[in-house]
N, C-alpha and C positions, 0 to 999 in steps of 0.2 A: 497477793500471789504468795504461794508457799513453795518451799524448796523440798523436794523429796530426797530420799537417801541416795538416789541415783544422780542427784545433781540437776535434775530437770525441773522446769517450772510447771506448776499445776494450778488450776483454778480453785478458789476456796470452796466452790460449790461441788467439787468433784467428790462424790460419795464414796468412791473407791480409793481415795488417796491413802487410807490406812493400809489397804491391801497391798498397794505398791510399796509402802514403807517397809512392810515385813515380808515382802516377797523373797528377799534374799534368805532369810531364816527358814522360810518354808521350803525353798529349793535345797538349801544346804542340808536340811535334816530329812529330806525325802526318803522314806524307808524303802521305796521301790527301786532305788538306784543301787547298783552293785558297789559303786563308790561315789564319793562326793562330787567328783569332777564331771559326772554325767550332767548334772544340773548346770554347772558352770559353763558348759559348752554353748548353751543357748540363752543364758541369763541376760547377756548384754542387750540383745535385741528386744527381749520381752520386757525388760525393765525401762527401756527408753521410749517404748511406744505409748506409754501412758494410758493403756486401755483398761487398767484395773484388774487384769487377769493374773492370777498367781502364776509366776513363771515356773514354780515347782510342779504344777499340774498341767500347764499349757503344752500343747503339742509343739515339738521342735520345728522351727521354720525351715522351709526348704532352702538348702544351701548347696554349693558345689563341693562341700567337704563330705567325706565318707562318714558313716555313723560313728559317734564317739570322738570325733576330732574337734577340739575346742575352736571356737570362732574368735574368742577374745582372750589372748594369752595373759593379760594382766589379771584376769580372774583366776587363772590356774596357778599363779605364783604367789597370791597374797596369803594363803593359809600358812600356818607355821611350817608345814611341809606337806606337799601333796602326795597322795599314794601312787597315782598313775596317771599318765596323760599321753596322748599321741597328737602330733600335729604335722602338717605338711611342711615340706622343705621351704616353700615360699613364705611361711609364717615367721621365719627367722628374722626377716626384715622388720616385721612388726615388733618383735622382741627387742631388736636394737633400738627402735624408735622409743620404746619405753625406757631403756637405759639412758637415752639422751636426755630424758627429763631431769636426771640427776645432775647434769652438767649445766643446766640453765642458770643464768645469773640473776633472774628476776623471780618474784613470787616466793611463797613460803616453803617451797620444796627444798631449797638449800637453806638449812638452818643457819641462822646468823649468830650462833653462840657456841664456841668450842674451846677446849683447852688449848694452851699455847705451847709451842715448841721453842726452846731457847735457840735463837738464830746462830749462836756461837757454836752449836753442835752440828751445823750443816756440813755434809761431806763435800769434798772438792770435785767429785765426779759421781755420776749416777748411772745405773744400768736399767734398762727397761725390758719387760717381758715382751715377746713377740705378740702382735695383735692378731685377732681373728679377722678374716675377710670373707665377704659373701659376694655372690653374683647371682643374678636372677636364675632360678631353677637349679642352683647348685648348693650343696650344703656348705656351711662355713668350715674353715679349717681349724684345727686345734692349735692352741698356743703351746702345747706340751710336746715333748720329744719322746716318741715311743722307745727309743734306745735306752733312755734313762730309766724307763719303767720295766725293762726286761727282767732283771733280777727279782724285783719285787713281785712282778706278775707270776713268775714261776713259783716263788715261795708261797704266794697267796693260794694258788691252785693246789699245791701239795698239802698245805695246812688245812684247807677246806676239805680235801679228800680224807685226810687223817681224822679230822673231827667227825665227818660223816660216818666213817667206819666205827669210831668209838661210840657215837650215839646209837648206832644200830645195835650195838652189844649191850649198852648200859641203860638206855632210855626206852622203856616199853611204849611210850607215847610218840616217839619219833617215827614218822612215816615218810621221810624225805627220800629222794633218789639222787644219785650222783653218777653222771656219765663223764668220764675223764675227757673224752674228745670234745663233748659239748662245752664243758667248763673251760677247756683250753681255748676254744674259739671265743666264747663269751667274754672271758677275762684276758684276752690277748693284750699286749701293750698298746696296739693301735686302738682297740675298743676302750681301754681304760682312758686313753687320751681324749677320744671323742666323747665318751660319756661324761667325763669331768668337764670338758668344755661346755657341754650342754647344761650341766648343772649351774655353772657360773653365769651363763647367758640367761637362763630362764628362772632359776630359783634363788640365786644369791641375793637378788634385789630385795627379797622379803624374808630370807632366812640366812642372814649374813653373820654367821658365827665364826667363819673361817677368814683369816687374813689372806685375801686372794693373791697378793704378790708373793707370798711365801709358799703357796701351794705348788707342788710339782717339782720342787727342788730335791736335792739328794737327802734332805732332812725330813721330807714327808714320810710319815710312818705308813706301814702297810694297812693298818686299821683305818686311818683317815682316807687313804687312797681308795680303799675298797668301798667305804661308805659313800664318799663323793661320787664314785663311779656308778654304784647301784642306784643312787639318787638320780644321776643323770640318765641312766638307762630307762628309768621309769618315766622320764619326760622326753625321751628321744623319739624320732619318727619310727613307725613300726618297721622292724626288720627281724629276721630270725634271731639274731643275737640279742637285740633289745628285749624282745618278747621272752626269750629263754631266760634272761637274767632274772626275771620276776620269780621264777621257780626257786631261786636260791635265797630269797629274802629271809626265811626263818633260819636257815643255816648260817647266813651272814650275821644275823642278829646274835645267835649263840656265840659265834666266833668273836664278835666285837665285845660282848659283855664278859666273856671269859678272860679276854686280855685286860679289860678294865679291872676285874676282880683281883687279878694278880698284882695290880698296882695300888690297891686299897687295902693294906693290911689291917687286921682287927687290932684295936687297942692303941693305935698310934696315928698321928697325923702325917701323911706322906708329904714330901716336898712337891711343889707344883712344877714338875719337870716338863720339858718339851714333850716327852712321850706321854705323860699323863694328860697333859693339855689336849693333845690330839686324840687320845683314847676317849676322853670325855666328849669332844666334839663329834667323834664318830658315833658314840653311844646316843647322844641327844638326837642326832640325825636319824639313826635307824629306829629309835623310839617313835619319832614323829611319823616316819614312813609307815610303821606298823599300826600306829594309832588310827590313821585314816582308812585302814582296811575295814570294810563292813563285815567283819568276821568276829563272832562272839568269843571264841576261844582265844584268838590273838589279842583281842581287846582286853580280856580278863587278865591274861598273862602280862600284858603291857602295864596295866594299871596296878596289879597286885604284886608283881615280882620285879619288873624292870624299873618302874618309876621310883619306888622307894630307894633303890640303890643310887640313882642319880641325885635325889634330894639329899641323901646322906652325904654324898660326895661334895655337893655345893656347900653344905653347912660345915663339914669337917675341914674343908679347905678355906673357908671364910670368903668364898667368891662374892657373896651378896653384900659384903662390907668393903669392897674394893673402891678406892677413890683415886682420882687423878690429882697429882700435885699441880699447882699453878704453872710451874716451870719444870720441865723434865727432859730427859733424853728421849729420842724417838723410840728406841728399843723398849724403854719403860712404858711409853704410851701403848705400843702394840701389845705388850704382855698384859697390862692392866685392862685395856679395852677388851681383850679376849676374855678375861675373867668376868668383866661386867656383862658382856654379851651372853656368855654361857649362863650366868645367873638369871639374866632378864628373860631369855628365851625359855629357860626352864620354868620360870614363874608363869610366863604366858601360856605355856603348854598345860601347866597345872590348872590355871584359872579357866582355860577353855574347856578342859575336861570336867571341871567342877560344874560348869553351866550345862554342858551337854548331857551329863549323867546324874546330876543332882547328888553330888558327893561333897564332903567337906574338903576345903583346900588343904593341901599339904604344905604349901609355902604361903606365908602371911605377908601382906604389904608392909607390916611394921618391921619385919626383919630385912626388907630390901632397902638398906641404907647405902648401897653402892650408887655411883653416879648413873644418871640416865645414859643410854648409848649415845655416842657422838654421831653426827651426820655421816651417812654412808660414804660420801666423797672422801672424808678424812680417813675413815677406816680402810678404804681402798688405796690410800696413798702408798706409793712404793718405798718412799724414803722421807727423811726429814725435810729435804728441800722441797719436794712436791707438797708435803703437808704445810710447810711454812708459807709457800707461795699462795696456796688456797686461802690461808688465814689472812695474809697481807692483802691479796686482791679484793677480798670481800670485807675488809675492815672488821674482822671478828674480835670480839672482846672475850677473853678467856674467863672472866669472872661471872659471866652470865649463864654458864652451862653446868657448873659443878653443883648439882642438886640431885636429890634422891627421890625415889617413889614415895618413901615414907614422909619426907618433907612435903611433897605435893599433896598426899592424902591428908596429912595433918591440917594443911591449909584449907582443903575442901571441907573437912569435917569440923573445923574450928568454929568457935562462937562468933568471932568477928570476921567481917568480909567487906572489903572496899573495892570489889571488882577485881579485874585482872591485875590492877596495880598492886594489890596486896599478895599476889601469888609469889612463890619463892624465886621465880625467874620470869622474864618477860618474853623471851624468844621461844614461845611454845609452838610446837609444830603438830601436825595431825597424828604423827606416830606417837608422840608423847601422850596425846589425849586418848589414843587407842589403848595404850598400856594402862592408863588410869581408869578407863571405863571397864576394862577387863578386871582390874583390881576391885572396882566397886561392885561388879556383879559377883565376884567371889566372896566379898564381905557380906553381901545380901544373902546369898545362899547358905554360907556357913553360919551366919547369925540365926537364920531360920532353923537350920538343923540342930543348933545348940540351944534353941528355945529362948533366945534373947532378941529376936527381931522386933517384937512389939515395942519394948522400951527404946530401942535404937532406931526405929523406923523414921522418926522425925528428922534426926540428924542425917540419916542416909538420904532421905528425900531432899534435904537441903543441899547435901553434897552433889547430888545428881543435878539439881537446878543450877548450881554454880558451874558444874561441868558443862551443862547444855549451853550456858551463856558463853563460855570460853570456846566451845566447839563452833557455835554459830558465828562468833567473831572471827575465829581462825579460818573457817570455811569461806566466809564472806570475802576474805582477802585473796583467795585462790583464784587463779584464772580457770574458767570453766573447763577448758580443754585439758589443763593439768589435772584438775579434779577428777575428770572422767578416767584418767589413766593412773590414778593414785593408788590402785590396789584396794586392799581391805579397808583402809581408813575411810573410804567413802561410805561404808556401812556402819560407821560409828553411831549414827542415829538409831539404827535398829538395835544395836547393843544397849543403847540407852533406854529404848522402849522396853526391852526385856527386863532390865533392872527395875524400872518403875512398875511394870506389870507383876513381877514376882512379889514385890512388896505389897501391892494392892491385894493380890490373891491370897498371899500368906496371912496377912494381918486380918483379913476378913474371915479366916478360918475355912476357906473354900477348899475342900478335898475332892471335888468332883473330877479333877484331872488325874489321870494315872501317874503323871509326872510328880505330883505332890503327895502321892500315897506311899511312895517307897523311896528309900535311900539306896542309891547305887544301881542305876539302870545299866544295862549292857547292850542296848540298842538305841537308835535314834527315834524310834517310834513314839516314845512317850513325850519327848520334847517337841517333835513335829506336831503331835495332836494338841499339846499345850498351846503352841503358837496359833494353830488353826482355831482352837476353841476361843481364845481370848483376843484375837486380833481386832475385833470390832467392838470390844467392850471397854 
């Protein structure tokens, strides 16, 4: 019996097993979709039926949901950041069930290796954020206070209008519109609260660059508040305000990047202040939102103009070299983990775009010497006491987690290998392996474009083989139910297939695919046809 990427068992004689294995890639790159999430809406059912039909081309099954409404919300949350999604109110309960996975005490979902907080730094009292509540048929309430957002909401609306007016005068390519009454309704304090709450419920689980307990306080900047809100609006149930918010994406992108530019002076390295930190978080978010739009002009601007700014900021601030100390104050942990997550999600975004559009990577695995991100439970801890209790309750050893992407890649590419026992750390989880397979894909594609894939192909194939062994071992330890809800990591097998196939096609000198004929595609058509062409070979 074999295990497919969807985690279901299939017979060895199943001739369509390979089609099922790459069905996610085919659907993800479907050029007939307005956006990626059209495929994700019906993917769960198609992939678990085991009928061998490509879910990217199969008709959507009959459901009680209106067209375009995702059936399986964990699909919608696993991308670096989704462009748009609608779902029914009742589906919030399902989202909460996904979040519950992260609080389980068994299985590999809770990583058993994290940095340690000095218990002598624990506060004598703690405060908690209000929690969201749901009831059947009713939307969840927001944990945020609209009153605290009133001043920032008014300022955001005024500044967006001012920017719109300026762009109308100075930018001949700007064709946006701005209605003050509509903007006032869309970005009201109440909507900012609800949109932000939706973001943290639905997307934070897989795009966790913001320290959730700190968001919504008086220190939250306008740029981060706006970015989180528009991200939540794109994932909110359809309403006039949620739908209208999408029309402001390009204006908001310009607003956020202009604020970031002001904090990145030429010729000097700025201090990593709270304001700069949140400006970077906002910029990485809006970049990801725009990246997943199936619009050529937006994609070109995102890749050529926006992304280099973010890469430069990561390098100039040294974010990719951030390490946790074995013992530290909780405030130091939050600040350093924020830096680590910004660098890591920037690298992931780069490596994903490298694969989707056949372009050289801008961020190299070798420069990623920062620690791997800590488990989400610890990142979401509200204070040192909660953090320390998690570490104590699960018997976590701080020495097992302080390791970098570079160290992991060096081990995978090295001459000697004694199995997982020779890996830099033992508590490897599916997310770690997801990061590493994206890094491997980026190395394969960049090596090919630089003309050195031939001499390095043997080492890369050896690294892939080692990665596969680790993935099968890690996946085998996971409860099947947890695996089905684990988001994008359950498609690691398909990412591995892509790396192997790219090496095989490139080293054979096969240029029959349009994907291999050009550097820098601006649509998903070429990658989609590549997957379709080589899936059975």
